[in-house]
Biopython code that builds the backbone (N, CA, C, O; Angstrom):
import numpy as np
from Bio.PDB.StructureBuilder import StructureBuilder

atoms = [
    (1, "MET", "N", (14.366, 9.733, 22.350)),
    (1, "MET", "CA", (13.894, 10.091, 23.678)),
    (1, "MET", "C", (12.499, 9.525, 23.946)),
    (1, "MET", "O", (12.214, 9.093, 25.063)),
    (2, "ARG", "N", (11.633, 9.523, 22.937)),
    (2, "ARG", "CA", (10.280, 9.004, 23.137)),
    (2, "ARG", "C", (10.294, 7.512, 23.466)),
    (2, "ARG", "O", (9.537, 7.044, 24.315)),
    (3, "ILE", "N", (11.158, 6.783, 22.787)),
    (3, "ILE", "CA", (11.228, 5.342, 23.039)),
    (3, "ILE", "C", (11.760, 5.086, 24.443)),
    (3, "ILE", "O", (11.279, 4.193, 25.141)),
    (4, "GLN", "N", (12.743, 5.860, 24.851)),
    (4, "GLN", "CA", (13.288, 5.698, 26.199)),
    (4, "GLN", "C", (12.215, 5.962, 27.249)),
    (4, "GLN", "O", (12.100, 5.209, 28.216)),
    (5, "ARG", "N", (11.432, 7.019, 27.071)),
    (5, "ARG", "CA", (10.349, 7.307, 28.026)),
    (5, "ARG", "C", (9.301, 6.199, 28.010)),
    (5, "ARG", "O", (8.753, 5.844, 29.053)),
    (6, "PHE", "N", (9.026, 5.661, 26.840)),
    (6, "PHE", "CA", (8.093, 4.549, 26.735)),
    (6, "PHE", "C", (8.598, 3.343, 27.520)),
    (6, "PHE", "O", (7.849, 2.728, 28.278)),
    (7, "LEU", "N", (9.870, 3.010, 27.332)),
    (7, "LEU", "CA", (10.447, 1.842, 28.001)),
    (7, "LEU", "C", (10.605, 2.048, 29.508)),
    (7, "LEU", "O", (10.578, 1.081, 30.269)),
    (8, "ASP", "N", (10.767, 3.281, 29.939)),
    (8, "ASP", "CA", (10.923, 3.569, 31.366)),
    (8, "ASP", "C", (9.707, 3.160, 32.194)),
    (8, "ASP", "O", (9.819, 2.994, 33.409)),
    (9, "GLN", "N", (8.575, 3.001, 31.572)),
    (9, "GLN", "CA", (7.369, 2.635, 32.321)),
    (9, "GLN", "C", (7.309, 1.139, 32.658)),
    (9, "GLN", "O", (6.458, 0.714, 33.439)),
    (10, "PHE", "N", (8.203, 0.351, 32.077)),
    (10, "PHE", "CA", (8.195, -1.089, 32.302)),
    (10, "PHE", "C", (9.264, -1.505, 33.304)),
    (10, "PHE", "O", (10.300, -0.850, 33.422)),
    (11, "PRO", "N", (9.013, -2.591, 34.022)),
    (11, "PRO", "CA", (10.071, -3.145, 34.879)),
    (11, "PRO", "C", (11.268, -3.548, 34.010)),
    (11, "PRO", "O", (11.115, -3.890, 32.838)),
    (12, "GLU", "N", (12.432, -3.502, 34.596)),
    (12, "GLU", "CA", (13.668, -3.766, 33.847)),
    (12, "GLU", "C", (13.633, -5.091, 33.084)),
    (12, "GLU", "O", (14.165, -5.185, 31.977)),
    (13, "ARG", "N", (13.017, -6.100, 33.664)),
    (13, "ARG", "CA", (12.993, -7.425, 33.022)),
    (13, "ARG", "C", (12.156, -7.446, 31.744)),
    (13, "ARG", "O", (12.268, -8.377, 30.947)),
    (14, "LEU", "N", (11.323, -6.432, 31.544)),
    (14, "LEU", "CA", (10.480, -6.389, 30.350)),
    (14, "LEU", "C", (11.019, -5.469, 29.255)),
    (14, "LEU", "O", (10.450, -5.402, 28.166)),
    (15, "VAL", "N", (12.105, -4.766, 29.537)),
    (15, "VAL", "CA", (12.628, -3.811, 28.558)),
    (15, "VAL", "C", (13.097, -4.510, 27.287)),
    (15, "VAL", "O", (12.742, -4.078, 26.190)),
    (16, "VAL", "N", (13.872, -5.562, 27.405)),
    (16, "VAL", "CA", (14.371, -6.260, 26.219)),
    (16, "VAL", "C", (13.220, -6.876, 25.412)),
    (16, "VAL", "O", (13.201, -6.732, 24.190)),
    (17, "PRO", "N", (12.260, -7.558, 26.057)),
    (17, "PRO", "CA", (11.123, -8.063, 25.264)),
    (17, "PRO", "C", (10.337, -6.943, 24.567)),
    (17, "PRO", "O", (9.854, -7.132, 23.450)),
    (18, "MET", "N", (10.209, -5.790, 25.213)),
    (18, "MET", "CA", (9.506, -4.675, 24.587)),
    (18, "MET", "C", (10.309, -4.116, 23.416)),
    (18, "MET", "O", (9.727, -3.717, 22.407)),
    (19, "LEU", "N", (11.628, -4.079, 23.533)),
    (19, "LEU", "CA", (12.467, -3.655, 22.413)),
    (19, "LEU", "C", (12.298, -4.596, 21.224)),
    (19, "LEU", "O", (12.238, -4.157, 20.076)),
    (20, "ASP", "N", (12.221, -5.892, 21.511)),
    (20, "ASP", "CA", (11.986, -6.865, 20.442)),
    (20, "ASP", "C", (10.657, -6.589, 19.739)),
    (20, "ASP", "O", (10.571, -6.669, 18.514)),
    (21, "LYS", "N", (9.639, -6.269, 20.505)),
    (21, "LYS", "CA", (8.323, -5.958, 19.922)),
    (21, "LYS", "C", (8.394, -4.692, 19.077)),
    (21, "LYS", "O", (7.837, -4.642, 17.980)),
    (22, "LEU", "N", (9.076, -3.672, 19.583)),
    (22, "LEU", "CA", (9.206, -2.429, 18.834)),
    (22, "LEU", "C", (9.954, -2.640, 17.517)),
    (22, "LEU", "O", (9.589, -2.067, 16.490)),
    (23, "GLU", "N", (10.992, -3.458, 17.556)),
    (23, "GLU", "CA", (11.770, -3.724, 16.345)),
    (23, "GLU", "C", (10.956, -4.480, 15.304)),
    (23, "GLU", "O", (11.241, -4.393, 14.109)),
    (24, "ALA", "N", (9.949, -5.220, 15.747)),
    (24, "ALA", "CA", (9.118, -5.988, 14.820)),
    (24, "ALA", "C", (8.012, -5.150, 14.185)),
    (24, "ALA", "O", (7.363, -5.598, 13.240)),
    (25, "LEU", "N", (7.792, -3.939, 14.696)),
    (25, "LEU", "CA", (6.738, -3.080, 14.163)),
    (25, "LEU", "C", (7.151, -2.448, 12.842)),
    (25, "LEU", "O", (8.331, -2.205, 12.588)),
    (26, "THR", "N", (6.164, -2.193, 12.022)),
    (26, "THR", "CA", (6.379, -1.434, 10.800)),
    (26, "THR", "C", (5.805, -0.041, 11.029)),
    (26, "THR", "O", (4.603, 0.115, 11.244)),
    (27, "PHE", "N", (6.658, 0.955, 10.982)),
    (27, "PHE", "CA", (6.214, 2.319, 11.185)),
    (27, "PHE", "C", (5.853, 2.929, 9.840)),
    (27, "PHE", "O", (6.613, 2.822, 8.877)),
    (28, "LEU", "N", (4.689, 3.570, 9.778)),
    (28, "LEU", "CA", (4.197, 4.150, 8.536)),
    (28, "LEU", "C", (4.047, 5.657, 8.670)),
    (28, "LEU", "O", (3.710, 6.175, 9.735)),
    (29, "THR", "N", (4.303, 6.338, 7.581)),
    (29, "THR", "CA", (3.985, 7.755, 7.544)),
    (29, "THR", "C", (2.486, 7.887, 7.314)),
    (29, "THR", "O", (1.819, 6.903, 6.995)),
    (30, "ARG", "N", (1.963, 9.072, 7.469)),
    (30, "ARG", "CA", (0.531, 9.276, 7.203)),
    (30, "ARG", "C", (0.204, 8.945, 5.757)),
    (30, "ARG", "O", (-0.841, 8.362, 5.468)),
    (31, "ALA", "N", (1.087, 9.311, 4.859)),
    (31, "ALA", "CA", (0.859, 9.028, 3.440)),
    (31, "ALA", "C", (0.842, 7.523, 3.183)),
    (31, "ALA", "O", (-0.035, 7.024, 2.478)),
    (32, "ASP", "N", (1.808, 6.800, 3.751)),
    (32, "ASP", "CA", (1.859, 5.344, 3.582)),
    (32, "ASP", "C", (0.593, 4.691, 4.117)),
    (32, "ASP", "O", (0.015, 3.813, 3.477)),
    (33, "LEU", "N", (0.174, 5.127, 5.287)),
    (33, "LEU", "CA", (-1.016, 4.542, 5.896)),
    (33, "LEU", "C", (-2.232, 4.773, 5.016)),
    (33, "LEU", "O", (-3.023, 3.856, 4.796)),
    (34, "GLY", "N", (-2.384, 5.973, 4.519)),
    (34, "GLY", "CA", (-3.517, 6.280, 3.657)),
    (34, "GLY", "C", (-3.522, 5.445, 2.393)),
    (34, "GLY", "O", (-4.568, 4.933, 1.995)),
    (35, "GLU", "N", (-2.371, 5.300, 1.754)),
    (35, "GLU", "CA", (-2.274, 4.513, 0.529)),
    (35, "GLU", "C", (-2.523, 3.038, 0.798)),
    (35, "GLU", "O", (-3.204, 2.377, 0.014)),
    (36, "ARG", "N", (-1.991, 2.517, 1.878)),
    (36, "ARG", "CA", (-2.188, 1.095, 2.196)),
    (36, "ARG", "C", (-3.631, 0.820, 2.566)),
    (36, "ARG", "O", (-4.191, -0.199, 2.162)),
    (37, "LEU", "N", (-4.236, 1.707, 3.321)),
    (37, "LEU", "CA", (-5.626, 1.518, 3.702)),
    (37, "LEU", "C", (-6.515, 1.574, 2.467)),
    (37, "LEU", "O", (-7.380, 0.717, 2.288)),
    (38, "ALA", "N", (-6.314, 2.561, 1.624)),
    (38, "ALA", "CA", (-7.116, 2.687, 0.411)),
    (38, "ALA", "C", (-6.940, 1.465, -0.492)),
    (38, "ALA", "O", (-7.882, 1.038, -1.160)),
    (39, "GLY", "N", (-5.740, 0.913, -0.507)),
    (39, "GLY", "CA", (-5.483, -0.271, -1.328)),
    (39, "GLY", "C", (-6.187, -1.515, -0.826)),
    (39, "GLY", "O", (-6.421, -2.441, -1.601)),
    (40, "THR", "N", (-6.530, -1.558, 0.453)),
    (40, "THR", "CA", (-7.191, -2.742, 1.003)),
    (40, "THR", "C", (-8.705, -2.653, 0.925)),
    (40, "THR", "O", (-9.398, -3.658, 1.083)),
    (41, "LEU", "N", (-9.218, -1.465, 0.685)),
    (41, "LEU", "CA", (-10.667, -1.302, 0.617)),
    (41, "LEU", "C", (-11.187, -1.739, -0.738)),
    (41, "LEU", "O", (-10.610, -1.427, -1.780)),
    (42, "ASN", "N", (-12.281, -2.460, -0.700)),
    (42, "ASN", "CA", (-12.938, -2.880, -1.934)),
    (42, "ASN", "C", (-14.234, -2.091, -2.020)),
    (42, "ASN", "O", (-15.205, -2.401, -1.330)),
    (43, "PHE", "N", (-14.248, -1.084, -2.857)),
    (43, "PHE", "CA", (-15.384, -0.171, -2.931)),
    (43, "PHE", "C", (-16.597, -0.790, -3.614)),
    (43, "PHE", "O", (-17.696, -0.242, -3.527)),
    (44, "ASP", "N", (-16.421, -1.901, -4.279)),
    (44, "ASP", "CA", (-17.516, -2.489, -5.047)),
    (44, "ASP", "C", (-18.304, -3.545, -4.282)),
    (44, "ASP", "O", (-19.292, -4.058, -4.807)),
    (45, "THR", "N", (-17.906, -3.883, -3.074)),
    (45, "THR", "CA", (-18.557, -4.987, -2.377)),
    (45, "THR", "C", (-19.877, -4.599, -1.733)),
    (45, "THR", "O", (-20.804, -5.408, -1.692)),
    (46, "VAL", "N", (-19.976, -3.400, -1.240)),
    (46, "VAL", "CA", (-21.199, -2.968, -0.557)),
    (46, "VAL", "C", (-21.653, -1.649, -1.155)),
    (46, "VAL", "O", (-20.960, -0.639, -1.035)),
    (47, "GLU", "N", (-22.805, -1.651, -1.794)),
    (47, "GLU", "CA", (-23.277, -0.437, -2.463)),
    (47, "GLU", "C", (-23.678, 0.662, -1.483)),
    (47, "GLU", "O", (-23.652, 1.842, -1.833)),
    (48, "SER", "N", (-24.047, 0.287, -0.261)),
    (48, "SER", "CA", (-24.540, 1.286, 0.700)),
    (48, "SER", "C", (-23.415, 1.968, 1.480)),
    (48, "SER", "O", (-23.681, 2.761, 2.383)),
    (49, "VAL", "N", (-22.175, 1.668, 1.141)),
    (49, "VAL", "CA", (-21.047, 2.245, 1.861)),
    (49, "VAL", "C", (-20.358, 3.265, 0.977)),
    (49, "VAL", "O", (-20.044, 2.993, -0.182)),
    (50, "ASN", "N", (-20.126, 4.443, 1.538)),
    (50, "ASN", "CA", (-19.386, 5.490, 0.859)),
    (50, "ASN", "C", (-18.125, 5.767, 1.644)),
    (50, "ASN", "O", (-18.159, 5.874, 2.870)),
    (51, "VAL", "N", (-17.019, 5.882, 0.946)),
    (51, "VAL", "CA", (-15.743, 6.161, 1.591)),
    (51, "VAL", "C", (-15.191, 7.452, 1.012)),
    (51, "VAL", "O", (-15.113, 7.627, -0.204)),
    (52, "ALA", "N", (-14.806, 8.360, 1.917)),
    (52, "ALA", "CA", (-14.218, 9.625, 1.489)),
    (52, "ALA", "C", (-12.887, 9.813, 2.206)),
    (52, "ALA", "O", (-12.820, 9.650, 3.424)),
    (53, "PRO", "N", (-11.833, 10.151, 1.480)),
    (53, "PRO", "CA", (-10.545, 10.386, 2.141)),
    (53, "PRO", "C", (-10.603, 11.648, 2.989)),
    (53, "PRO", "O", (-11.212, 12.643, 2.597)),
    (54, "LEU", "N", (-9.974, 11.601, 4.135)),
    (54, "LEU", "CA", (-9.880, 12.766, 5.004)),
    (54, "LEU", "C", (-8.494, 13.386, 4.824)),
    (54, "LEU", "O", (-7.479, 12.697, 4.923)),
    (55, "ILE", "N", (-8.464, 14.640, 4.569)),
    (55, "ILE", "CA", (-7.183, 15.307, 4.329)),
    (55, "ILE", "C", (-6.837, 16.199, 5.480)),
    (55, "ILE", "O", (-5.792, 16.849, 5.464)),
]
sb = StructureBuilder()
sb.init_structure("model")
sb.init_model(0)
sb.init_chain("A")
sb.init_seg("    ")
for serial, (resi, resn, name, xyz) in enumerate(atoms, 1):
    if name == "N":
        sb.init_residue(resn, " ", resi, " ")
    sb.init_atom(name, np.array(xyz, "f"), 0.0, 1.0, " ", f" {name:<3s}", serial, name[0])
structure = sb.get_structure()
């Protein structure tokens, strides 16, 4: 239902291109996002930066 409401805001000619864009997205859970973000951070590059996970 959420996707249908999202697509309803576009003119009919844009619905299929928007569906293509949606299909190309990678949807992440909160846990996945947190793990992927933490994996990309390099904690040793800048000594003046502190990172704390938010729960």
